[in-house]
N, C-alpha and C positions, 0 to 999 in steps of 0.2 A: 433861392437866397442865401440859404445856409451855406450851401456849397461855394457860392461866390465869396462869402465872408472867409471860409476856411482857406481858399485859394489865395486870397488877399494877405492872410496872415502868414500862409506859407511862403509866399513870395517876400514878404518883409523879413522873414526869418533867413531865407536864403541870401537876401541882399546884406543882412548883417553879417552873416557868416563868411560871405566872399569879399567883402570889401577889403581892399589892399590897404593895409597900415602902414604909415609912414616909417621909413628905415633912415636911421642917420648913418648907416653903415655902408660904405662903398662896396659894390660887388667885387669878390676876389678873382673873377674870371675876365679874361680879355675877350669882349664880345666879338670885335671885329675879327680876330684871328679865328676864333670858334666858328664863326658864320663862314669864313673862308675855307676851313678845313673839313667841315662836316659833310657827309656823304648820304644819299637817300638810303633809308633803312636804319640809320642811326637812332638811338633812343637818347633824348635829352631829359636830364634830370634837373628839376628846379627847386630850389629851397623857397617856398612860399612864405607870404608875409601877411596872409589873412587869418581869420578866427579859425576857420576850417582846417588850415594848414597846421595851426597849433594842435588841434585835436588829432590830426594824422600823426604829427611828431610824437605825441603821447602814446598813441595806440601802437605805433611801428618802431619806437625807439630810434628814430633816424630823423635827420634834418631834411632829407630828400621827401618831400611832401606830394610832388606832382611829376607826372612824366608826360612826354609827348614824343610822337613819331614824326622824324623829318623825311619829308616826300620829295624835297627838291623843288625845282622850278617846274612850271608847265610842261616845258619842252623835255625835262628828265624823265617824264612818264611816257612809256611806250605807247600804251593803248589810247588811241584817239578818242574812243567812248568814254573812257575815265577823265581824259583831260576836259571833255565837254561837260560831264557830270559835275566835276569840281567847280566849273564856273557857274553853275547854279547856286553854289553856296558862298562863293567868294568873287567879289567884284574888284579886286586890286589890279595892280599891274602884272601884265604877263611874266614879267621877270622877277617878282617877289619870290623870295625863299619861303616856302610853305611848310607847316606842321599840321598835323591832325591830333587833336586832344579831346578829351571828354571832360567837361566842366560842370560842376554843380549849377543848376539853374539854367544852363544852356544846352547840355546834351553834348553829343559829339559833333564837333565843328572842325573847320579848316581856317587857318589864320596865318598871319605873317610871323616868322621867327622873331622880327624885330620888337614885338611886344614884350619880349624878355631882356631887353637890352641892360635893364637896370638891376636885373636879378643874379644871384649866384647860380652858375649852370656847370653841368659836366655831361660829357658825351661818354655814352655805353655803346661801344661798337660791336655787333655780333661778329665773332672771330670766324674768318673764312667764308662768311655767307656769300653765296654766289650772286652775281648780278641779276640772273634770272629769278632766283629765289627772293632777292630784295624786292623786284618788281612785284611779285606775288604777295609779299607782306605789305606793301604799299597799296596794292589793289584791295586787299582785305579791308585795310583801314579805310580807304575811299568809300567802299560799300557800306560802311557803318555810319556815315554822315547823317545826321538828322535823327539818330536814336537818342532816347532819353538816358539821364544820368541816374543810375540806381543808387540813391543815397542810403537805402536799406543794408547795403553791403559794408558800409563803414562801420555800422552797429554789429554786423555780423562778425567782422573782423575782431572788434573789440571784445565780444563775447567769448573768444577762444582763449582769452587771458585769465578766464575765471573756471574753476572747477565745473564741468559740465553737469555732474550729477547734483550738485547743490542749488542749481539755478531752478527757479519755479519753471514749470512746462511752458507757461505763456511767454517767458523771456528767452528760451532757448532758440538757437539759430535755425532758421528755416532754409539755410543754405543748400542743404541737401534733398530737400523735398522735391517732389516730381515736377513742380511748376517753378523751381528756383531757376534763375538764370534765363529768364525769358529772352529771345532775341531782341527785343525792343529796349532792354535795359543793359547798362553797362557802367564801369567806372573807368578812370584814365588808365591804370595799369593793367587791368583785366582785358580791356580792348586790344592792347598791344601783345599781352601774352597770347591771346587767342589768334592774333595775326602770325605771330612766329610759330605757334603750335600748328597753324595750317600747312606749314612747310617742314614740319617735325624738327624745327630748331629748338633745341633745349634751353630753358632758363635755370630752373632748380629741378631737376628730374628726381623722382623718387627711385633709389637704387636697392636692388634686390639680388641675392645669389640663389641660384636654384640648387637642387641636391647634388647636381654634378660640379658644382663650383663655378658655373657660367654666370657672369654679371648680366643683368637685365635692367633696362630702363623703362620707367612708366611716367607717363605725363602727370605733372602736378595739377590739381584742380586750379584752373586759371582765375577764379573768383578769389582766391587766396593769395594771388601775386600782388605786391605792393611795389611802389617804386625803388625802395632801397634794394629788392631782390636783384634788379638789374645790375646794381653796383656791386653786390655780393656774388652774383652768378660767375663761375669760372669760365663760362662760354661766351662773355661779353669782355672786351678790352676796355678799361677804364682810361679816358683821355681827358687830360687837364691842361687848360690854357691860362695860367695865372696872369693877372695884369701886370705883374712884375716877374720876369722870367730869369732863371739863372743864366741861360744861354745869352740872354741880351745883356746881362750885367757882368757876365764872365766868371764871376765868383760870388758866393753868398756874402762874403765880408764886404762887398761893395754896394750891398743893398742900403737904400736910403733909411736907415733906421732914425727914430727921433732921439730926443734927449736921453742920456742914460738915467736910470732910475726910475722912469715913468713907464707903468703898465697899465693895462686897461682891462676891466671886468667885462663880463658878458653884455652887460647893459650899457656898454660904451662909455662908462664912467671911469676917469683916470683914478690911478691908485698909486701912491708914492710911498714905498716901503721905508722903514727906518733906516738911517745910514749905517747902524750897527749890522742890521740883517744884510744889507747889500754887501758890507765888507766881509762878513763872515762867509757869505755864499761864495763870493769870488775866491777868497783865501782857501776854502775847502776844495774848489775846483782845480786849484793850481798847486796844492800840496804834492810835492814829490815830482812835479812836472817842470822841465826847464822853461824859463821865461821865453815867451814868443813876442818879438818886438812889435807884432801886429796886435797882441792882446792888449786890452786896456788895463792900466796899472791900477791896482786896488786902491792905492793911495790917493789916486786922482778922482775917484768915484764919490759923487756927493749927491745928495737927494735935491731934486730940483726944488727951488723955493715955491711956496704956496702962494 
């Protein structure tokens, strides 16, 4: 009875943490183009909107709070056994574009990429990863379907930001203990780090030089990999598909900017600087530079009436 009560309370906590909060900001990525260009083996970074996403932002100092592995459509998977196995977890259309991800409260699942249509996304593509190895990475992820999400690792990561010696022993991370990282537990980025590690593809390897000056690479603990590490890694190409592209608009001067003098804070609240501040900033910018007929004349800049 007590265990049922604990489980019920834990389920409510998870629901509260994972509920997507309303966002009044349009996503900055072109989802349709991203969906067209993405390849099996690519990592998708997501700027989440849930409470747990805010926790991850604080811990990792990055807006990228979640990552998923794109595995393609069913016919993009070479192994027929894996195709059949996926259909035990996903009952959508055969032509759906699929991702594998680990979610708090759900574990490792397969779903359609369309669920992130309204989110800000970025592709991180493993540089020069061969098709054969991409299939192996996908296969590793597929074999993780149904495993639990290890929420303890979020707190383990957080503890690394505090001096280890001053923490009470009971608070110290159990990350490196013998039973840490059991195969039935994972988190979103750790699962994918393990998948790439299985084909010896580096994300953020540890570098050492031996006594002879030879450079050696060592694999980093996959439990410490976070979504931002795919963005930071020199071995992944960062691919962005902005909703308004310079190529489509020919030049940035033709972008559809709003009224002069109106800027927005992070909370999407409009802010109108005083007219003197606007004039001064434009004057400083143009000091000693010949007038450009395409530039806005500082005499014509006025604050937008409230």
